[in-house]
C-alpha positions, 0 to 999 in steps of 0.5 A: 379224960380220966371219966372218959377212960372209966366209961370205955373201961366199963363198956369193954368190960360189959362186952367181955361179960356178953362173950363169956356168957356166950362161951359155954353156949359156943363150946356146946353147939359147936358142930351142931346143926341149926335150922333157922326159919326165916318169915314174917313181916320182918322179911318184907320189912321197908327197913333193910337194917332188919334183914341185914342184922338177920343175915349177920347173926346167921354168919355169926353162927356159922362162924363159930362153928355151928351148921346153919340151914335156912328155910324161907317163906315168902307169902307176901312177895308172892302176893304182890307178884300175883297182883303184878299179873291181875291174878287175885289170890284165893284162900281156903281154910287159911291156905293160898288155892294154887292153881297152874298160873299161880304156881308158876309165880310161886315157884319164881318168887321163892326160888328166884327173888327171895332165895336169891336175896337172902343169899346175897345178904349172907355173902354181903356178911362173908358167909358162903350161901348155897341157894337151894330151890326146895325142889331140889331137897323136898318130896311131897304128895298132893294135900288133901285138905278138908272144909269146916264140914269134912268135905274135900277141898281141892287146893290145886298145887298145895303139897304135904312134904313127906321127905327131905333129900339130906344128901346135898344139904350135909354136903354144903354143911360139911363144906362150912356153907350155908344152905338156903331152902325154899318151901317148893316141893316136887311130887313123884312126877316131878311137878312143883307144889307150893308147902307151908314154910313152917312145915318145910323148916320142920321137915328139914330140921327132922331130916337132919335131926337138928338140934335147934329149930328156930322160928323167926317171925314178926311175934315175940313168941307165945304170950299168955295174954296176947294183948300183953307183951310182958306175959311172954311164956319162956318155956314150954314143955310139948305135953302142955301145947293141947291145953294152951290150944284149948284155952286160946293161948295158941291160937290163928296163925300160931297153931300151924306153927306150933304143930310144926314144932311139935312134930319136929320135937317128935322127930328128933329136934332138941328144942324149938324156939319162937323169936321176934325177927324184928328185935335186933340180933334176937337169934343171938340173944335166944341161943347164947344168953341164959335167959333168952328173948322168945319162947322155947318148946322142949321135950318133957324131961328137959332140965331147965336153967341153970342146968341147960344141957339140951 
């Protein structure tokens, strides 16, 4: 009996220590805007516990006074929806070609399926979500893409976000709610376009001058050796990015994510984080602990731990 009591006390003390470590971060980030890009294979996972944890972490941030905005993607769900209508996905330069039939599927899947499901999970954990189809806030123009020879490529209804209408987002945040935004956007003629979700998250964070932009995906962060999880780069200064691209450390699918991160930093976002959404409570561990669990990209003049002030 005495031994059991001692174990329980040790567990309680450990929990108290975790709370105390989080306290200065909670105080520092109170009333700050955080944008969380919700994506990656974990979003399509058959394990509902993963999505439940992400939703509970988002609600936790909101509950301690952080203004959280969620921006989501949904590429795999779109591909599944296309398969049901016998439309074969086409890709050019890694971008989905989006014709008139496809954009209707994309819009319906993102706005009426994924957005609704994320809101449902947040609500289940006592948060107050506000589903915002991207066409309410994102303004774009048609993306002008080129092939490997530099010749123009028509990708159809694929857009490049040029501005974000922040009034509706700020109103929801000031009411203590959690906006959940899809990457759909409208052009000047109110035609819907599909946009890159990472770029959409960057645009929203930039427009809101967010303190943090967090990309949740299915990788632990940036690895010096992609085959070795033990080579995680914890902190990267923005001016180091070009050299890591040149050396191949930043390659393939991470390039657009890092480019979106750099644009956000150049537009006033304080720090950008890359974390693995499959890791239990990675969002909280990255934000509220001294070491974090992913990769952060920071401005050149940021003072590194233990004097974290940004």
